[in-house]
C-alpha positions in Angstrom: -43.4 91.6 -39.3 -46.0 88.7 -38.3 -49.9 90.0 -37.5 -50.6 89.1 -34.2 -53.3 86.3 -34.2 -56.9 87.4 -33.8 -58.7 85.8 -30.4 -60.4 83.3 -32.5 -57.5 81.7 -33.5 -55.9 81.2 -30.4 -56.4 77.6 -29.3 -57.4 78.6 -25.7 -59.3 81.1 -26.3 -62.5 78.8 -26.4 -61.6 77.3 -23.1 -64.3 79.5 -20.6 -67.2 78.6 -22.7 -65.7 74.7 -23.5 -65.6 74.6 -19.5 -68.3 76.4 -18.5 -71.1 75.8 -20.9 -70.2 72.9 -23.5 -69.5 70.5 -20.7 -72.1 71.0 -18.2 -75.2 72.1 -20.5 -74.8 70.2 -24.0 -72.9 67.0 -22.9 -74.3 67.1 -19.3 -71.5 66.3 -17.5 -71.3 67.0 -14.1 -69.3 70.7 -12.2 -66.5 67.8 -10.8 -65.7 66.1 -14.7 -65.7 70.2 -15.8 -63.0 70.9 -13.3 -60.8 67.7 -14.0 -61.2 68.8 -18.3 -60.0 71.9 -16.7 -57.0 71.1 -14.8 -55.9 68.8 -18.0 -56.2 71.9 -20.1 -53.6 74.0 -17.4 -51.5 71.5 -17.6 -51.4 71.4 -20.9 -51.2 75.3 -21.1 -48.0 75.3 -18.6 -46.3 72.5 -21.0 -46.7 75.2 -23.7 -45.2 77.7 -21.5 -42.4 76.2 -20.1 -41.4 73.3 -22.3 -42.4 75.1 -25.7 -42.0 78.6 -24.5 -44.6 80.0 -26.4 -47.2 82.7 -24.6 -50.9 82.0 -24.8 -51.4 84.8 -26.9 -49.5 83.0 -29.6 -50.3 79.8 -29.7 -53.0 79.2 -32.4 -55.0 76.2 -33.1 -53.7 75.5 -36.0 -50.4 74.6 -34.1 -51.9 71.9 -32.7 -50.0 68.8 -34.6 -50.1 65.2 -34.3 -46.1 65.0 -33.5 -46.9 67.9 -30.3 -49.4 65.9 -29.1 -46.9 62.8 -29.0 -44.4 64.7 -27.7 -46.7 66.3 -25.1 -47.6 62.7 -23.9 -44.2 61.5 -24.1 -44.0 64.6 -21.5 -46.8 63.6 -19.8 -45.3 59.8 -19.3 -42.3 61.0 -17.2 -44.6 62.3 -14.4 -48.0 60.3 -14.5 -49.3 56.9 -15.1 -50.6 55.9 -18.3 -54.4 56.0 -17.4 -53.3 59.8 -16.2 -51.8 60.6 -19.3 -54.5 58.9 -21.6 -56.9 61.2 -19.4 -55.1 64.4 -20.2 -54.6 63.8 -24.1 -58.5 62.6 -24.1 -59.3 66.1 -22.9 -57.3 67.6 -25.5 -59.2 65.4 -27.9 -62.6 66.9 -26.6 -61.7 70.5 -26.7 -60.3 70.2 -30.1 -64.0 68.7 -30.9 -65.6 71.6 -29.2 -63.5 73.9 -31.4 -64.2 72.2 -34.2 -67.6 72.8 -33.8 -67.3 76.4 -33.4 -65.1 76.6 -36.6 -65.2 74.0 -39.0 -62.0 75.2 -40.2 -60.3 73.1 -37.7 -62.4 70.0 -38.0 -59.5 68.4 -40.0 -57.0 69.1 -37.2 -59.5 67.5 -34.6 -59.8 64.3 -36.5 -56.6 63.8 -36.6 -55.4 64.2 -33.1 -58.5 61.9 -32.4 -57.2 59.5 -34.6 -53.9 59.2 -32.1 -54.7 56.2 -30.0 -54.6 55.8 -26.1 -51.7 54.1 -24.4 -52.1 50.4 -23.4 -52.6 50.7 -19.7 -51.4 48.5 -17.0 -54.6 47.4 -14.9 -54.7 46.4 -11.1 -56.3 43.3 -10.6 -59.1 43.7 -7.6 -60.3 40.9 -5.7 -64.5 39.5 -5.7 -65.7 38.6 -2.4 -66.8 35.2 -2.6 -70.4 33.8 -1.0 -68.2 32.4 2.3 -66.1 35.1 3.0 -69.6 37.7 2.7 -70.9 35.6 5.4 -68.2 35.6 7.6 -68.1 39.7 7.2 -71.5 39.7 8.1 -71.0 37.4 10.9 -68.1 39.5 12.6 -70.2 42.6 11.8 -72.9 40.8 14.1 -70.3 40.6 17.3 -69.7 44.7 17.2 -70.8 47.2 19.1 -73.8 48.7 17.0 -74.4 45.2 15.2 -77.7 45.7 14.1 -76.8 48.5 12.0 -73.5 47.3 10.7 -75.0 44.1 9.5 -77.9 46.1 7.7 -74.6 48.3 6.2 -73.5 45.4 4.7 -76.4 43.6 3.7 -77.6 46.4 1.7 -74.4 47.5 -0.2 -73.9 43.7 -1.1 -77.9 43.4 -2.0 -78.4 46.6 -4.0 -75.0 47.0 -5.1 -74.9 50.7 -4.2 -72.2 53.2 -3.9 -71.1 54.0 -0.6 -72.5 57.7 -0.7 -75.2 56.6 -2.1 -76.1 54.5 0.8 -74.8 56.9 3.6 -77.2 59.4 1.5 -80.5 57.2 1.8 -83.6 58.9 3.7 -86.2 57.0 4.9 -88.4 58.6 2.4 -86.4 56.5 -0.1 -88.0 53.6 1.0 -90.6 51.7 -0.1 -91.1 48.6 1.7 -95.1 48.3 2.1 -95.4 46.2 -1.0 -94.3 43.0 0.3 -94.2 41.3 -3.3 -92.1 44.4 -4.3 -90.1 45.9 -1.9 -87.8 48.7 -3.4 -85.1 51.8 -2.4 -85.1 55.2 -4.4 -81.7 55.8 -5.4 -80.0 59.2 -5.9 -76.8 58.7 -7.5 -74.1 60.3 -9.4 -75.0 63.8 -11.3 -78.3 63.4 -9.6 -79.1 60.7 -11.4 -82.3 58.7 -10.2 -82.8 54.8 -9.8 -85.2 52.2 -8.4 -83.7 48.7 -6.9 -85.3 46.1 -5.7 -84.7 44.6 -2.9 -84.5 40.9 -1.9 -86.5 38.9 0.3 -83.6 38.8 2.6 -82.6 42.7 2.8 -86.5 43.8 2.9 -87.0 41.7 6.3 -83.7 42.6 7.9 -84.4 46.2 6.9 -88.0 46.3 8.6 -86.5 44.9 11.6 -83.8 47.9 11.7 -86.1 50.3 11.0 -88.0 49.0 13.9 -85.4 49.4 15.9 -83.7 52.6 15.3 -86.5 54.7 13.6 -89.6 53.8 15.9 -90.1 57.2 16.9 -88.5 58.6 13.8 -85.2 59.6 15.1 -83.5 60.9 12.0 -84.4 61.6 8.1 -81.4 59.6 7.3 -81.7 55.6 7.5 -78.4 55.3 9.1 -77.3 58.0 11.4 -75.1 58.9 14.5 -75.8 61.0 17.5 -73.0 63.5 18.1 -73.5 65.7 20.8 -77.1 64.7 21.4 -77.9 65.5 17.4 -78.9 62.8 15.1 -77.7 63.2 11.6 -76.1 60.6 8.5 -73.5 58.3 8.8 -70.1 59.1 7.3 -68.7 57.2 4.6 -65.4 56.9 6.9 -67.7 55.8 10.0 -68.7 52.6 7.6 -65.1 52.3 5.9 -63.6 51.9 9.3 -66.4 49.7 10.6 -65.1 47.3 7.4 -61.2 48.0 8.5 -62.3 46.2 12.3 -63.7 43.6 10.4 -60.6 42.9 8.3 -58.3 43.1 10.9 -60.3 40.1 12.9 -60.6 37.8 10.0 -57.0 38.7 9.2 -56.0 37.2 12.9 -58.2 34.4 12.2 -56.4 33.6 8.9 -59.8 33.6 7.1 -58.8 35.9 4.5 -55.5 37.7 3.4 -57.2 40.7 2.0 -55.3 44.0 3.5 -58.5 45.6 3.4 -62.0 45.3 2.6 -63.9 48.5 1.4 -67.1 49.6 0.3 -66.9 49.2 -3.5 -66.0 45.5 -3.4 -69.5 44.9 -2.2 -70.6 46.6 -5.5 -67.7 45.0 -7.6 -68.9 41.4 -6.0 -72.2 42.2 -6.7 -72.0 43.0 -10.2 -69.9 39.9 -10.8 -72.1 37.3 -8.8 -75.1 38.8 -11.1 -73.5 38.0 -14.1 -72.3 34.7 -13.4 -76.2 34.2 -12.7 -76.9 34.9 -15.7 -78.4 38.6 -15.0 -78.5 40.1 -18.6 -75.9 43.1 -18.9 -78.1 45.6 -19.4 -79.9 45.1 -16.3 -76.8 44.8 -14.2 -76.1 48.6 -15.7 -79.1 49.6 -14.3 -78.9 48.5 -11.1 -75.1 49.9 -10.7 -76.6 53.3 -12.3 -73.9 53.1 -15.2 -75.1 55.5 -17.9 -72.4 53.9 -20.3 -72.7 50.1 -21.0 -69.2 49.7 -21.8 -68.5 50.3 -17.8 -70.5 47.2 -17.0 -68.5 45.6 -19.5 -65.5 45.4 -17.1 -67.0 42.7 -15.0 -68.7 40.6 -18.3 -65.7 40.1 -19.8 -63.7 38.8 -16.2 -67.0 36.4 -16.0 -65.8 34.9 -19.2 -62.7 33.7 -17.3 -64.4 32.4 -14.7 -64.5 35.5 -12.4 -61.1 34.5 -11.2 -59.8 38.1 -10.6 -61.8 41.4 -11.5 -59.8 44.1 -13.5 -60.7 47.5 -12.9 -58.6 50.3 -14.2 -56.7 52.5 -12.0 -58.2 55.6 -10.7 -55.9 58.6 -11.2 -55.2 61.6 -8.6 -55.0 64.7 -10.2 -52.0 66.6 -9.3 -51.5 70.3 -8.9 -49.0 71.8 -11.4 -46.6 74.7 -11.0 -47.7 78.0 -11.7 -46.0 80.2 -14.3 -45.7 83.5 -15.9 -48.7 82.8 -18.0 -51.5 82.8 -15.2 -53.0 86.2 -16.0 -53.5 85.0 -19.5 -54.6 81.7 -18.5 -57.2 82.9 -16.0 -58.8 85.3 -18.7 -59.2 82.1 -20.8 -61.0 80.1 -17.9 -58.0 78.4 -17.1 -55.9 78.0 -13.4 
Protein backbone atom coordinates (compact mmCIF):
# COMPACT_ATOMS: atom_id res chain seq x y z
CA UNK A 1 0.00 0.00 0.00
CA UNK A 2 1.39 3.36 -1.06
CA UNK A 3 2.31 5.67 1.83
CA UNK A 4 0.30 8.83 2.27
CA UNK A 5 2.29 11.92 1.13
CA UNK A 6 3.60 14.18 3.89
CA UNK A 7 2.28 17.74 4.01
CA UNK A 8 5.58 19.18 2.76
CA UNK A 9 5.34 17.01 -0.37
CA UNK A 10 1.94 18.39 -1.39
CA UNK A 11 2.04 20.97 -4.16
CA UNK A 12 -0.58 23.29 -2.71
CA UNK A 13 0.66 23.07 0.89
CA UNK A 14 2.90 26.10 0.37
CA UNK A 15 0.14 28.32 -1.01
CA UNK A 16 -0.83 30.13 2.21
CA UNK A 17 2.69 31.35 2.97
CA UNK A 18 3.29 32.13 -0.69
CA UNK A 19 0.18 34.31 -0.95
CA UNK A 20 0.25 35.98 2.44
CA UNK A 21 3.98 36.42 3.12
CA UNK A 22 6.22 35.78 0.13
CA UNK A 23 4.41 37.90 -2.46
CA UNK A 24 3.51 40.86 -0.29
CA UNK A 25 6.48 40.96 2.08
CA UNK A 26 9.47 39.61 0.16
CA UNK A 27 8.48 40.62 -3.37
CA UNK A 28 6.56 43.74 -2.23
CA UNK A 29 3.60 42.93 -4.47
CA UNK A 30 0.27 44.61 -3.81
CA UNK A 31 -2.68 42.81 -2.24
CA UNK A 32 -4.41 43.05 -5.61
CA UNK A 33 -1.52 41.20 -7.26
CA UNK A 34 -1.57 38.55 -4.53
CA UNK A 35 -5.27 38.06 -5.17
CA UNK A 36 -4.65 37.49 -8.89
CA UNK A 37 -2.08 34.80 -7.98
CA UNK A 38 -4.64 33.24 -5.65
CA UNK A 39 -7.14 33.10 -8.51
CA UNK A 40 -4.54 31.55 -10.83
CA UNK A 41 -3.65 28.82 -8.34
CA UNK A 42 -7.32 28.24 -7.60
CA UNK A 43 -8.06 27.63 -11.27
CA UNK A 44 -5.12 25.23 -11.46
CA UNK A 45 -6.24 23.28 -8.40
CA UNK A 46 -9.73 22.91 -9.90
CA UNK A 47 -8.16 21.59 -13.08
CA UNK A 48 -6.28 18.99 -10.99
CA UNK A 49 -9.55 18.05 -9.26
CA UNK A 50 -12.00 18.03 -12.14
CA UNK A 51 -9.90 17.11 -15.17
CA UNK A 52 -7.24 14.87 -13.62
CA UNK A 53 -9.47 13.58 -10.82
CA UNK A 54 -6.70 13.98 -8.23
CA UNK A 55 -7.33 15.15 -4.69
CA UNK A 56 -5.25 18.00 -3.33
CA UNK A 57 -4.13 15.66 -0.55
CA UNK A 58 -2.55 13.37 -3.13
CA UNK A 59 -1.16 15.87 -5.65
CA UNK A 60 2.56 16.30 -4.94
CA UNK A 61 5.07 18.85 -6.21
CA UNK A 62 7.00 16.03 -7.89
CA UNK A 63 3.87 15.36 -9.98
CA UNK A 64 4.44 18.64 -11.79
CA UNK A 65 5.92 17.88 -15.21
CA UNK A 66 6.41 19.84 -18.40
CA UNK A 67 3.77 17.68 -20.13
CA UNK A 68 1.27 18.34 -17.35
CA UNK A 69 1.75 22.12 -17.61
CA UNK A 70 1.55 22.01 -21.40
CA UNK A 71 -1.70 20.02 -21.17
CA UNK A 72 -3.00 22.53 -18.66
CA UNK A 73 -2.04 25.35 -21.00
CA UNK A 74 -3.98 23.70 -23.83
CA UNK A 75 -6.95 23.40 -21.47
CA UNK A 76 -6.77 27.10 -20.61
CA UNK A 77 -6.56 28.13 -24.27
CA UNK A 78 -10.03 26.70 -24.83
CA UNK A 79 -11.42 29.14 -22.27
CA UNK A 80 -9.21 32.20 -22.08
CA UNK A 81 -7.30 34.70 -24.18
CA UNK A 82 -3.61 33.95 -24.73
CA UNK A 83 -2.53 36.79 -22.42
CA UNK A 84 -4.65 35.29 -19.66
CA UNK A 85 -3.17 31.86 -20.29
CA UNK A 86 0.35 33.29 -20.01
CA UNK A 87 -0.61 34.98 -16.77
CA UNK A 88 -1.94 31.73 -15.29
CA UNK A 89 1.20 29.79 -16.23
CA UNK A 90 3.46 32.58 -14.97
CA UNK A 91 1.76 32.35 -11.58
CA UNK A 92 2.56 28.64 -11.36
CA UNK A 93 6.18 29.33 -12.31
CA UNK A 94 6.52 31.94 -9.56
CA UNK A 95 4.88 29.60 -7.06
CA UNK A 96 7.27 26.80 -8.01
CA UNK A 97 10.24 29.11 -7.49
CA UNK A 98 8.97 29.75 -3.99
CA UNK A 99 8.59 26.01 -3.31
CA UNK A 100 12.15 25.50 -4.56
CA UNK A 101 13.36 28.16 -2.15
CA UNK A 102 11.63 26.30 0.66
CA UNK A 103 12.98 22.90 -0.39
CA UNK A 104 15.91 22.70 -2.79
CA UNK A 105 14.99 19.20 -3.98
CA UNK A 106 12.35 20.88 -6.15
CA UNK A 107 14.79 23.24 -7.88
CA UNK A 108 15.09 21.05 -10.99
CA UNK A 109 11.30 20.93 -11.38
CA UNK A 110 11.09 24.71 -11.05
CA UNK A 111 13.81 25.22 -13.67
CA UNK A 112 12.13 22.86 -16.16
CA UNK A 113 8.75 24.56 -15.84
CA UNK A 114 10.30 28.02 -15.97
CA UNK A 115 11.80 27.15 -19.37
CA UNK A 116 8.35 26.68 -20.91
CA UNK A 117 8.05 29.69 -23.25
CA UNK A 118 5.10 32.04 -23.11
CA UNK A 119 2.62 31.92 -25.95
CA UNK A 120 2.86 34.76 -28.44
CA UNK A 121 -0.14 36.90 -27.72
CA UNK A 122 -2.07 38.89 -30.30
CA UNK A 123 -1.92 42.58 -29.56
CA UNK A 124 -4.51 45.30 -29.69
CA UNK A 125 -3.43 48.37 -31.56
CA UNK A 126 -4.40 51.48 -29.67
CA UNK A 127 -4.34 55.01 -31.03
CA UNK A 128 -2.24 57.94 -29.91
CA UNK A 129 -3.82 61.39 -29.79
CA UNK A 130 -1.94 63.85 -31.99
CA UNK A 131 -1.40 67.50 -31.03
CA UNK A 132 -4.25 68.75 -33.18
CA UNK A 133 -6.79 66.35 -31.70
CA UNK A 134 -5.69 67.21 -28.16
CA UNK A 135 -6.26 70.90 -28.95
CA UNK A 136 -9.71 70.03 -30.30
CA UNK A 137 -10.53 68.07 -27.15
CA UNK A 138 -9.51 71.00 -24.97
CA UNK A 139 -11.57 73.35 -27.16
CA UNK A 140 -14.66 71.17 -26.72
CA UNK A 141 -14.03 70.93 -22.98
CA UNK A 142 -14.07 74.73 -22.80
CA UNK A 143 -17.67 74.64 -24.07
CA UNK A 144 -18.94 72.27 -21.37
CA UNK A 145 -20.87 73.33 -18.26
CA UNK A 146 -17.89 73.10 -15.92
CA UNK A 147 -15.44 74.27 -18.54
CA UNK A 148 -12.60 75.47 -16.28
CA UNK A 149 -12.54 72.23 -14.33
CA UNK A 150 -12.81 70.02 -17.40
CA UNK A 151 -10.09 71.87 -19.31
CA UNK A 152 -7.81 71.63 -16.27
CA UNK A 153 -8.42 67.88 -15.99
CA UNK A 154 -7.48 67.30 -19.62
CA UNK A 155 -4.39 69.52 -19.42
CA UNK A 156 -3.14 67.69 -16.34
CA UNK A 157 -3.91 64.23 -17.75
CA UNK A 158 -1.75 65.00 -20.76
CA UNK A 159 0.91 67.24 -19.23
CA UNK A 160 1.69 64.93 -16.31
CA UNK A 161 0.76 61.56 -17.93
CA UNK A 162 -0.94 60.65 -14.65
CA UNK A 163 -3.26 57.70 -14.24
CA UNK A 164 -6.89 58.70 -13.76
CA UNK A 165 -6.91 57.41 -10.17
CA UNK A 166 -3.80 59.47 -9.41
CA UNK A 167 -5.48 62.59 -10.73
CA UNK A 168 -8.76 62.15 -8.87
CA UNK A 169 -6.84 61.50 -5.64
CA UNK A 170 -4.79 64.69 -5.91
CA UNK A 171 -5.08 66.95 -2.87
CA UNK A 172 -4.23 70.61 -2.50
CA UNK A 173 -1.31 69.64 -0.27
CA UNK A 174 0.18 67.71 -3.21
CA UNK A 175 0.69 70.91 -5.23
CA UNK A 176 3.91 72.87 -5.05
CA UNK A 177 3.42 75.89 -7.28
CA UNK A 178 5.20 78.65 -5.35
CA UNK A 179 8.51 77.99 -7.10
CA UNK A 180 7.81 79.62 -10.46
CA UNK A 181 10.92 78.11 -12.02
CA UNK A 182 10.04 74.54 -11.09
CA UNK A 183 6.39 74.01 -10.08
CA UNK A 184 5.62 70.36 -9.44
CA UNK A 185 3.05 67.86 -8.17
CA UNK A 186 3.58 65.12 -5.61
CA UNK A 187 1.83 61.98 -6.91
CA UNK A 188 0.93 58.79 -5.07
CA UNK A 189 0.78 55.94 -7.56
CA UNK A 190 0.21 52.20 -7.58
CA UNK A 191 1.27 50.39 -4.44
CA UNK A 192 1.57 53.74 -2.62
CA UNK A 193 4.71 54.54 -4.61
CA UNK A 194 5.40 58.27 -4.65
CA UNK A 195 6.95 60.39 -7.37
CA UNK A 196 7.42 64.03 -8.35
CA UNK A 197 6.13 65.38 -11.68
CA UNK A 198 7.34 68.79 -12.82
CA UNK A 199 4.67 70.90 -14.52
CA UNK A 200 5.04 72.76 -17.78
CA UNK A 201 4.67 76.53 -17.66
CA UNK A 202 1.29 76.35 -19.37
CA UNK A 203 -0.07 73.73 -17.00
CA UNK A 204 1.13 75.69 -13.96
CA UNK A 205 -0.55 78.86 -15.24
CA UNK A 206 -3.86 77.09 -15.81
CA UNK A 207 -3.62 75.37 -12.45
CA UNK A 208 -3.09 78.65 -10.57
CA UNK A 209 -6.07 80.14 -12.40
CA UNK A 210 -8.20 77.09 -11.59
CA UNK A 211 -7.26 77.22 -7.91
CA UNK A 212 -8.20 80.89 -7.64
CA UNK A 213 -11.62 80.05 -9.03
CA UNK A 214 -12.40 76.78 -7.22
CA UNK A 215 -10.32 76.92 -4.04
CA UNK A 216 -10.42 80.55 -2.97
CA UNK A 217 -12.13 79.66 0.32
CA UNK A 218 -10.69 76.21 0.94
CA UNK A 219 -13.74 74.48 -0.52
CA UNK A 220 -12.24 70.98 -0.51
CA UNK A 221 -8.95 69.21 0.25
CA UNK A 222 -9.15 67.48 -3.15
CA UNK A 223 -8.05 69.41 -6.23
CA UNK A 224 -11.02 68.21 -8.29
CA UNK A 225 -14.28 67.85 -6.43
CA UNK A 226 -18.03 67.67 -6.85
CA UNK A 227 -20.76 68.92 -4.58
CA UNK A 228 -23.34 66.34 -3.56
CA UNK A 229 -26.11 67.37 -1.19
CA UNK A 230 -24.10 70.35 -0.02
CA UNK A 231 -20.92 68.34 0.64
CA UNK A 232 -17.76 68.64 -1.43
CA UNK A 233 -15.85 65.46 -2.11
CA UNK A 234 -13.34 64.25 -4.67
CA UNK A 235 -14.46 63.76 -8.23
CA UNK A 236 -14.96 60.14 -9.33
CA UNK A 237 -13.17 58.41 -12.18
CA UNK A 238 -16.52 57.78 -13.85
CA UNK A 239 -17.29 61.53 -13.87
CA UNK A 240 -14.11 62.19 -15.83
CA UNK A 241 -14.85 59.29 -18.18
CA UNK A 242 -18.39 60.55 -18.77
CA UNK A 243 -17.09 64.03 -19.58
CA UNK A 244 -14.69 62.57 -22.15
CA UNK A 245 -17.47 60.43 -23.64
CA UNK A 246 -19.54 63.58 -24.21
CA UNK A 247 -16.61 65.31 -25.86
CA UNK A 248 -16.00 62.26 -28.07
CA UNK A 249 -19.63 62.35 -29.21
CA UNK A 250 -19.30 66.03 -30.16
CA UNK A 251 -16.08 65.46 -32.09
CA UNK A 252 -17.57 62.51 -33.94
CA UNK A 253 -20.63 64.56 -34.85
CA UNK A 254 -18.29 67.15 -36.36
CA UNK A 255 -16.37 64.39 -38.17
CA UNK A 256 -13.20 65.48 -36.40
CA UNK A 257 -12.43 61.96 -35.18
CA UNK A 258 -13.62 58.42 -35.83
CA UNK A 259 -12.53 57.17 -32.40
CA UNK A 260 -15.29 55.27 -30.63
CA UNK A 261 -14.11 56.68 -27.32
CA UNK A 262 -11.50 58.92 -25.77
CA UNK A 263 -10.56 57.66 -22.35
CA UNK A 264 -8.16 59.01 -19.68
CA UNK A 265 -5.36 56.51 -20.32
CA UNK A 266 -5.04 57.71 -23.91
CA UNK A 267 -3.55 60.99 -22.64
CA UNK A 268 -0.95 59.06 -20.62
CA UNK A 269 -0.02 56.93 -23.61
CA UNK A 270 0.05 59.91 -25.97
CA UNK A 271 2.22 62.03 -23.69
CA UNK A 272 4.70 59.18 -23.27
CA UNK A 273 4.86 58.69 -27.00
CA UNK A 274 5.39 62.39 -27.71
CA UNK A 275 8.11 62.66 -25.07
CA UNK A 276 10.01 59.77 -26.65
CA UNK A 277 9.60 61.27 -30.11
CA UNK A 278 11.06 64.50 -28.75
CA UNK A 279 14.16 62.67 -27.61
CA UNK A 280 13.48 62.33 -23.89
CA UNK A 281 15.45 59.32 -22.54
CA UNK A 282 13.42 56.23 -21.76
CA UNK A 283 14.60 56.19 -18.15
CA UNK A 284 13.21 59.68 -17.55
CA UNK A 285 9.88 58.78 -19.14
CA UNK A 286 9.69 55.73 -16.86
CA UNK A 287 10.13 58.00 -13.82
CA UNK A 288 7.37 60.31 -15.02
CA UNK A 289 5.03 57.37 -15.54
CA UNK A 290 5.95 55.73 -12.27
CA UNK A 291 7.06 52.50 -13.96
CA UNK A 292 9.21 50.29 -11.76
CA UNK A 293 10.12 48.14 -14.76
CA UNK A 294 11.71 49.83 -17.76
CA UNK A 295 10.30 47.11 -20.03
CA UNK A 296 6.82 48.53 -19.42
CA UNK A 297 7.94 51.88 -20.80
CA UNK A 298 9.70 50.13 -23.68
CA UNK A 299 6.31 49.59 -25.32
CA UNK A 300 6.20 53.25 -26.26
CA UNK A 301 9.82 53.34 -27.41
CA UNK A 302 9.47 50.38 -29.74
CA UNK A 303 6.58 51.94 -31.55
CA UNK A 304 8.39 55.27 -31.81
CA UNK A 305 11.02 53.54 -33.95
CA UNK A 306 8.21 52.72 -36.36
CA UNK A 307 7.33 56.41 -36.62
CA UNK A 308 4.71 56.04 -33.93
CA UNK A 309 1.93 55.18 -36.34
CA UNK A 310 0.28 53.03 -33.71
CA UNK A 311 0.90 52.08 -30.09
CA UNK A 312 0.58 48.42 -29.24
CA UNK A 313 -0.43 47.54 -25.73
CA UNK A 314 -0.96 44.01 -24.44
CA UNK A 315 -4.61 43.31 -23.72
CA UNK A 316 -5.64 43.56 -20.07
CA UNK A 317 -7.27 40.44 -18.79
CA UNK A 318 -10.37 39.92 -16.78
CA UNK A 319 -10.20 37.36 -14.06
CA UNK A 320 -12.94 34.78 -14.50
CA UNK A 321 -14.50 33.14 -11.48
CA UNK A 322 -13.95 29.38 -11.72
CA UNK A 323 -16.55 26.86 -10.65
CA UNK A 324 -16.51 25.24 -7.21
CA UNK A 325 -15.90 21.55 -6.70
CA UNK A 326 -15.75 18.95 -3.97
CA UNK A 327 -12.22 19.78 -2.77
CA UNK A 328 -13.23 23.21 -1.47
CA UNK A 329 -12.47 22.47 2.17
CA UNK A 330 -8.93 21.32 1.43
CA UNK A 331 -8.36 24.29 -0.86
CA UNK A 332 -9.41 26.74 1.85
CA UNK A 333 -6.97 25.03 4.20
CA UNK A 334 -4.18 25.86 1.73
CA UNK A 335 -5.33 29.48 1.35
CA UNK A 336 -7.04 29.00 -2.01
CA UNK A 337 -10.61 29.51 -3.09
